[in-house]
N, C-alpha and C positions, 0 to 999 in steps of 0.2 A: 983498666975502669979499676975503681978504687976496693977493697976488699969494705962490706960493709958489720960496723962493732954494733955485735944483736943486743947489745948492751944500747948499746948509742938508738937501738930501731925498737927498743922495747922502751924507753925514756921519749919517742918523739910520735910514738902511735899514742900511750897513756897524757900527754900535751895536747895532743890534735882532737885527743876525744874530752866528750862534752859529759860524760855521765866513768862513772867508775869502769875499770875491766878487769874481769876474775884472768883465772891461765890460759882457759880453752879459746878467748873473745883476742888477749893477747898472741895466739898462736897462731889465730884464722890471719888476722892483720899484718902480720908480720911474719907469715909465713917459717916458724921458728918450728918445725913440728914434733920436741924435743920435750914436753909437760916440766918435766924436770931444770933444763934447759932454761924456761925461761920464768920458775916461778924462783929458781936460783939466779937470776941474773935480774928481778924482781925488787923481791926484798936486799940486791946487795943498792939497789938504787936506794930503796927509804932508808937504808941506813950512809948512803954516798952522802943524802942529801941533810940527811940530821945533824953531820960529823964537816957540812959546806958551811959558809957565810952566807949563804943563796937565802931572797925571803920567801925563797920557793922551798916544798920540801911535797915529798911521794908520802901517801898514804896507804897503810890496808886499812881496811872495810873490810869485813866478812869476808877471809880472800881475797879482794878484788881492790885495784891498787889503782889512785889516783895522785892527777897535780891540784896543788891548793896553794895555799901561802900561807903561811903562818903568821904569828901575831905578833908586833900592833899591825905590820904591814894591811892584811890582809883589813881588818876596822880602816882605817883611814884613808884607803883605792875602793873599796866595793860600790861606790858610784858609782862608777868606773863601768862595772860590769851591767849589762844586759838583764832588767827582772825581769820574772815571770811572767809566758804569757798566760796569764790567769787574772781575773777581775778583781774587783778592791774589794769588792766584798766577798770574794771566796777567800782572798789574802787573810782577809779577819776573822773564817771563821778555820781557816786554816792554822792560822798561830793559837788558836784555841784547843781544836784538838791534838798540836803539839805538846803545849802542857798539860792537858789530861788527855792522854795519849788509853782506849779503851774506853772514853768516852761514848754514851750512847746515842740515839741520832735524837731521838725525844726530848732530853735534855736538852740537847742543842737549839732544837726546834726552838722550847721555850721560853731559852734566853734570848733566841736571836730572830723566831716571830717566823711565819712560813717562808717568808723567799727562801732560807736555809734547804729548803727542795732542789733548787736547781741551783749553790754552789754548792752542794752537793755532789749534781750529777757533776757538774763545773771541773769539781776533784776526782772526783771519780776517772769520770773519760783524760784526765792528763798524768792519771795511775799516783797523784802524791797523797791518797788514804784508798786505805782498804775499807766495805762495810759485808761485815755478815749476819748475819740475820740470829739475830735473835730475838728469841716473843715473839713479840708485835711490832718489835720496831728492827735496830740493829745495830752490832755495836759498832765502834769505827775507831781504823788504827793507822795508822801515816806511814807511808812505803819505805823499802831498800833507797826508791826514787829519791821521795822525799831527801831522807837521813844526805843522800848524794848531792845531788843538788845544791840543797840549805848548807851543804856543809855538818850538819847534826849527831 
């Protein structure tokens, strides 16, 4: 039986995951039970891919790791990726929120109309935005899942 290389195991876990993984998630998915070893190997992967001539990279975002494509390759082949399972209207609202993080829901409704409420529910349910009560309205922010999914 072939000996498993732990760094390659972490690389495989990151490759298969659709979201960024923290040290604890990498530990549970790989069976490597040392947080120090997992973090050291993940950081090595970040550096390995930076130094490589590959179109791929491993990014560290807020203590989580994920695979991504380097530019200009990402923009050239982005059409091959399946889009998010959200409606076109919700995507339009999400684009506005991402440019105006912390915007009030009442402002969005004034701009986009009453259908905004249904789109906002869709975006909260998909965990792309977070809505916190602020007076008689809500303050809207993008989530970590949004940042990871759209690589921003």
